[in-house]
C-alpha beads as a LAMMPS data file, in Angstrom:
LAMMPS data file: protein, C-alpha beads

120 atoms
119 bonds

1 atom types
1 bond types

-500.0 500.0 xlo xhi
-500.0 500.0 ylo yhi
-500.0 500.0 zlo zhi

Masses

1 110.0

Atoms # bond

1 1 1 0.000 0.000 0.000
2 1 1 2.840 2.385 0.833
3 1 1 4.484 1.713 -2.556
4 1 1 1.167 2.479 -4.248
5 1 1 0.893 5.773 -2.340
6 1 1 4.443 6.661 -3.364
7 1 1 3.654 5.858 -7.006
8 1 1 0.497 7.997 -6.958
9 1 1 2.417 10.827 -5.318
10 1 1 5.051 10.600 -8.057
11 1 1 2.372 10.629 -10.761
12 1 1 0.691 13.693 -9.258
13 1 1 4.023 15.557 -9.048
14 1 1 4.797 14.657 -12.684
15 1 1 1.358 15.882 -13.756
16 1 1 1.855 19.146 -11.849
17 1 1 5.265 19.636 -13.500
18 1 1 3.815 18.961 -16.962
19 1 1 0.956 21.396 -16.341
20 1 1 3.343 24.126 -15.188
21 1 1 5.564 23.599 -18.240
22 1 1 2.580 23.749 -20.607
23 1 1 1.283 26.883 -18.893
24 1 1 4.696 28.563 -19.099
25 1 1 4.839 27.752 -22.822
26 1 1 1.334 29.181 -23.373
27 1 1 2.211 32.352 -21.495
28 1 1 5.349 32.817 -23.601
29 1 1 3.293 32.409 -26.787
30 1 1 0.552 34.796 -25.621
31 1 1 3.011 37.525 -24.635
32 1 1 3.490 38.229 -28.358
33 1 1 -0.248 38.823 -28.923
34 1 1 -2.126 42.036 -28.290
35 1 1 -4.359 42.849 -25.333
36 1 1 -7.412 41.210 -26.956
37 1 1 -5.609 37.909 -27.423
38 1 1 -4.325 38.004 -23.857
39 1 1 -7.820 38.755 -22.486
40 1 1 -9.217 35.741 -24.354
41 1 1 -6.366 33.616 -23.041
42 1 1 -7.033 34.713 -19.458
43 1 1 -10.744 33.904 -19.850
44 1 1 -9.897 30.485 -21.306
45 1 1 -7.381 29.878 -18.536
46 1 1 -9.962 30.758 -15.861
47 1 1 -12.490 28.359 -17.390
48 1 1 -9.879 25.618 -17.625
49 1 1 -8.918 26.185 -13.989
50 1 1 -12.562 25.991 -12.885
51 1 1 -13.113 22.771 -14.874
52 1 1 -9.921 21.273 -13.428
53 1 1 -10.910 22.175 -9.856
54 1 1 -14.343 20.628 -10.399
55 1 1 -12.692 17.408 -11.624
56 1 1 -10.250 17.475 -8.727
57 1 1 -13.062 17.896 -6.189
58 1 1 -14.978 15.000 -7.778
59 1 1 -11.879 12.789 -7.592
60 1 1 -11.358 13.801 -3.953
61 1 1 -14.968 12.931 -3.087
62 1 1 -14.602 9.601 -4.862
63 1 1 -11.400 8.866 -2.919
64 1 1 -13.119 9.791 0.346
65 1 1 -15.960 7.454 -0.610
66 1 1 -13.474 4.639 -1.190
67 1 1 -11.984 5.359 2.231
68 1 1 -15.464 5.146 3.758
69 1 1 -15.983 1.781 2.047
70 1 1 -12.703 0.490 3.473
71 1 1 -13.631 1.684 6.945
72 1 1 -16.981 -0.088 6.626
73 1 1 -15.174 -3.304 5.675
74 1 1 -13.095 -3.360 8.820
75 1 1 -13.288 -1.673 12.189
76 1 1 -11.879 1.858 12.382
77 1 1 -9.835 0.688 15.370
78 1 1 -8.384 -2.369 13.660
79 1 1 -5.016 -0.659 13.152
80 1 1 -4.713 0.153 16.821
81 1 1 -2.704 -2.121 19.068
82 1 1 -4.971 -3.997 21.493
83 1 1 -3.543 -2.235 24.585
84 1 1 -4.323 1.201 23.113
85 1 1 -7.812 0.127 22.059
86 1 1 -8.453 -1.169 25.588
87 1 1 -7.250 2.090 27.126
88 1 1 -9.435 4.128 24.762
89 1 1 -12.461 2.053 25.692
90 1 1 -11.859 3.005 29.333
91 1 1 -11.649 6.762 28.647
92 1 1 -14.441 9.147 29.568
93 1 1 -16.389 10.978 26.882
94 1 1 -14.529 14.221 27.669
95 1 1 -11.130 12.513 27.389
96 1 1 -12.107 10.969 24.055
97 1 1 -13.282 14.357 22.762
98 1 1 -9.918 15.881 23.732
99 1 1 -8.105 13.127 21.815
100 1 1 -10.407 13.619 18.821
101 1 1 -9.788 17.366 18.956
102 1 1 -6.029 16.774 18.844
103 1 1 -6.380 14.295 15.962
104 1 1 -8.499 16.757 13.978
105 1 1 -5.314 18.646 13.053
106 1 1 -4.345 15.677 10.846
107 1 1 -5.725 16.192 7.313
108 1 1 -6.752 12.567 6.802
109 1 1 -8.689 12.494 10.067
110 1 1 -10.426 15.759 9.290
111 1 1 -11.311 14.629 5.746
112 1 1 -12.751 11.391 7.090
113 1 1 -14.846 13.226 9.688
114 1 1 -16.080 15.762 7.108
115 1 1 -17.167 12.936 4.810
116 1 1 -18.692 10.887 7.621
117 1 1 -20.598 13.832 9.124
118 1 1 -21.427 16.283 6.293
119 1 1 -23.142 19.597 7.132
120 1 1 -26.910 19.293 7.485

Bonds

1 1 1 2
2 1 2 3
3 1 3 4
4 1 4 5
5 1 5 6
6 1 6 7
7 1 7 8
8 1 8 9
9 1 9 10
10 1 10 11
11 1 11 12
12 1 12 13
13 1 13 14
14 1 14 15
15 1 15 16
16 1 16 17
17 1 17 18
18 1 18 19
19 1 19 20
20 1 20 21
21 1 21 22
22 1 22 23
23 1 23 24
24 1 24 25
25 1 25 26
26 1 26 27
27 1 27 28
28 1 28 29
29 1 29 30
30 1 30 31
31 1 31 32
32 1 32 33
33 1 33 34
34 1 34 35
35 1 35 36
36 1 36 37
37 1 37 38
38 1 38 39
39 1 39 40
40 1 40 41
41 1 41 42
42 1 42 43
43 1 43 44
44 1 44 45
45 1 45 46
46 1 46 47
47 1 47 48
48 1 48 49
49 1 49 50
50 1 50 51
51 1 51 52
52 1 52 53
53 1 53 54
54 1 54 55
55 1 55 56
56 1 56 57
57 1 57 58
58 1 58 59
59 1 59 60
60 1 60 61
61 1 61 62
62 1 62 63
63 1 63 64
64 1 64 65
65 1 65 66
66 1 66 67
67 1 67 68
68 1 68 69
69 1 69 70
70 1 70 71
71 1 71 72
72 1 72 73
73 1 73 74
74 1 74 75
75 1 75 76
76 1 76 77
77 1 77 78
78 1 78 79
79 1 79 80
80 1 80 81
81 1 81 82
82 1 82 83
83 1 83 84
84 1 84 85
85 1 85 86
86 1 86 87
87 1 87 88
88 1 88 89
89 1 89 90
90 1 90 91
91 1 91 92
92 1 92 93
93 1 93 94
94 1 94 95
95 1 95 96
96 1 96 97
97 1 97 98
98 1 98 99
99 1 99 100
100 1 100 101
101 1 101 102
102 1 102 103
103 1 103 104
104 1 104 105
105 1 105 106
106 1 106 107
107 1 107 108
108 1 108 109
109 1 109 110
110 1 110 111
111 1 111 112
112 1 112 113
113 1 113 114
114 1 114 115
115 1 115 116
116 1 116 117
117 1 117 118
118 1 118 119
119 1 119 120
C-alpha cells in the first residue's frame, strides 16, 4: 500500500510539473499577442482552472468514498494495538473528545470526519 501511495504521489508531481511547463509555454506564446488575445487567453485559462478544480473535487470525493468503504469493511480501530484500544475504551467521553480534537489537526482524520458527518 505504501508503494502504491508513493507511485500515486510521483504521478501527481509529474502531472503538476507537466501542467506548469505547458502553462509557461502558453504564457510565452501569448506575450506576443495584443491585449485582446491576452484577455481571451485569461478567460480560457480561468475556465480551464474551474473545470480542473471541479474534476479534482470530484476525484477527492470519490477517494473519500473509497476510504469510507474500506472503513466499513473493517473496524476503524483495527489498526490500533490492542492495549491502546483497551485504554481508549476506558476513557471518559470528555477525554475521548480531547483526543479527537487533537487528531483533527491531521488532514486525513479531518477529511474522514467531514465525509462521515457532512453539514446538514
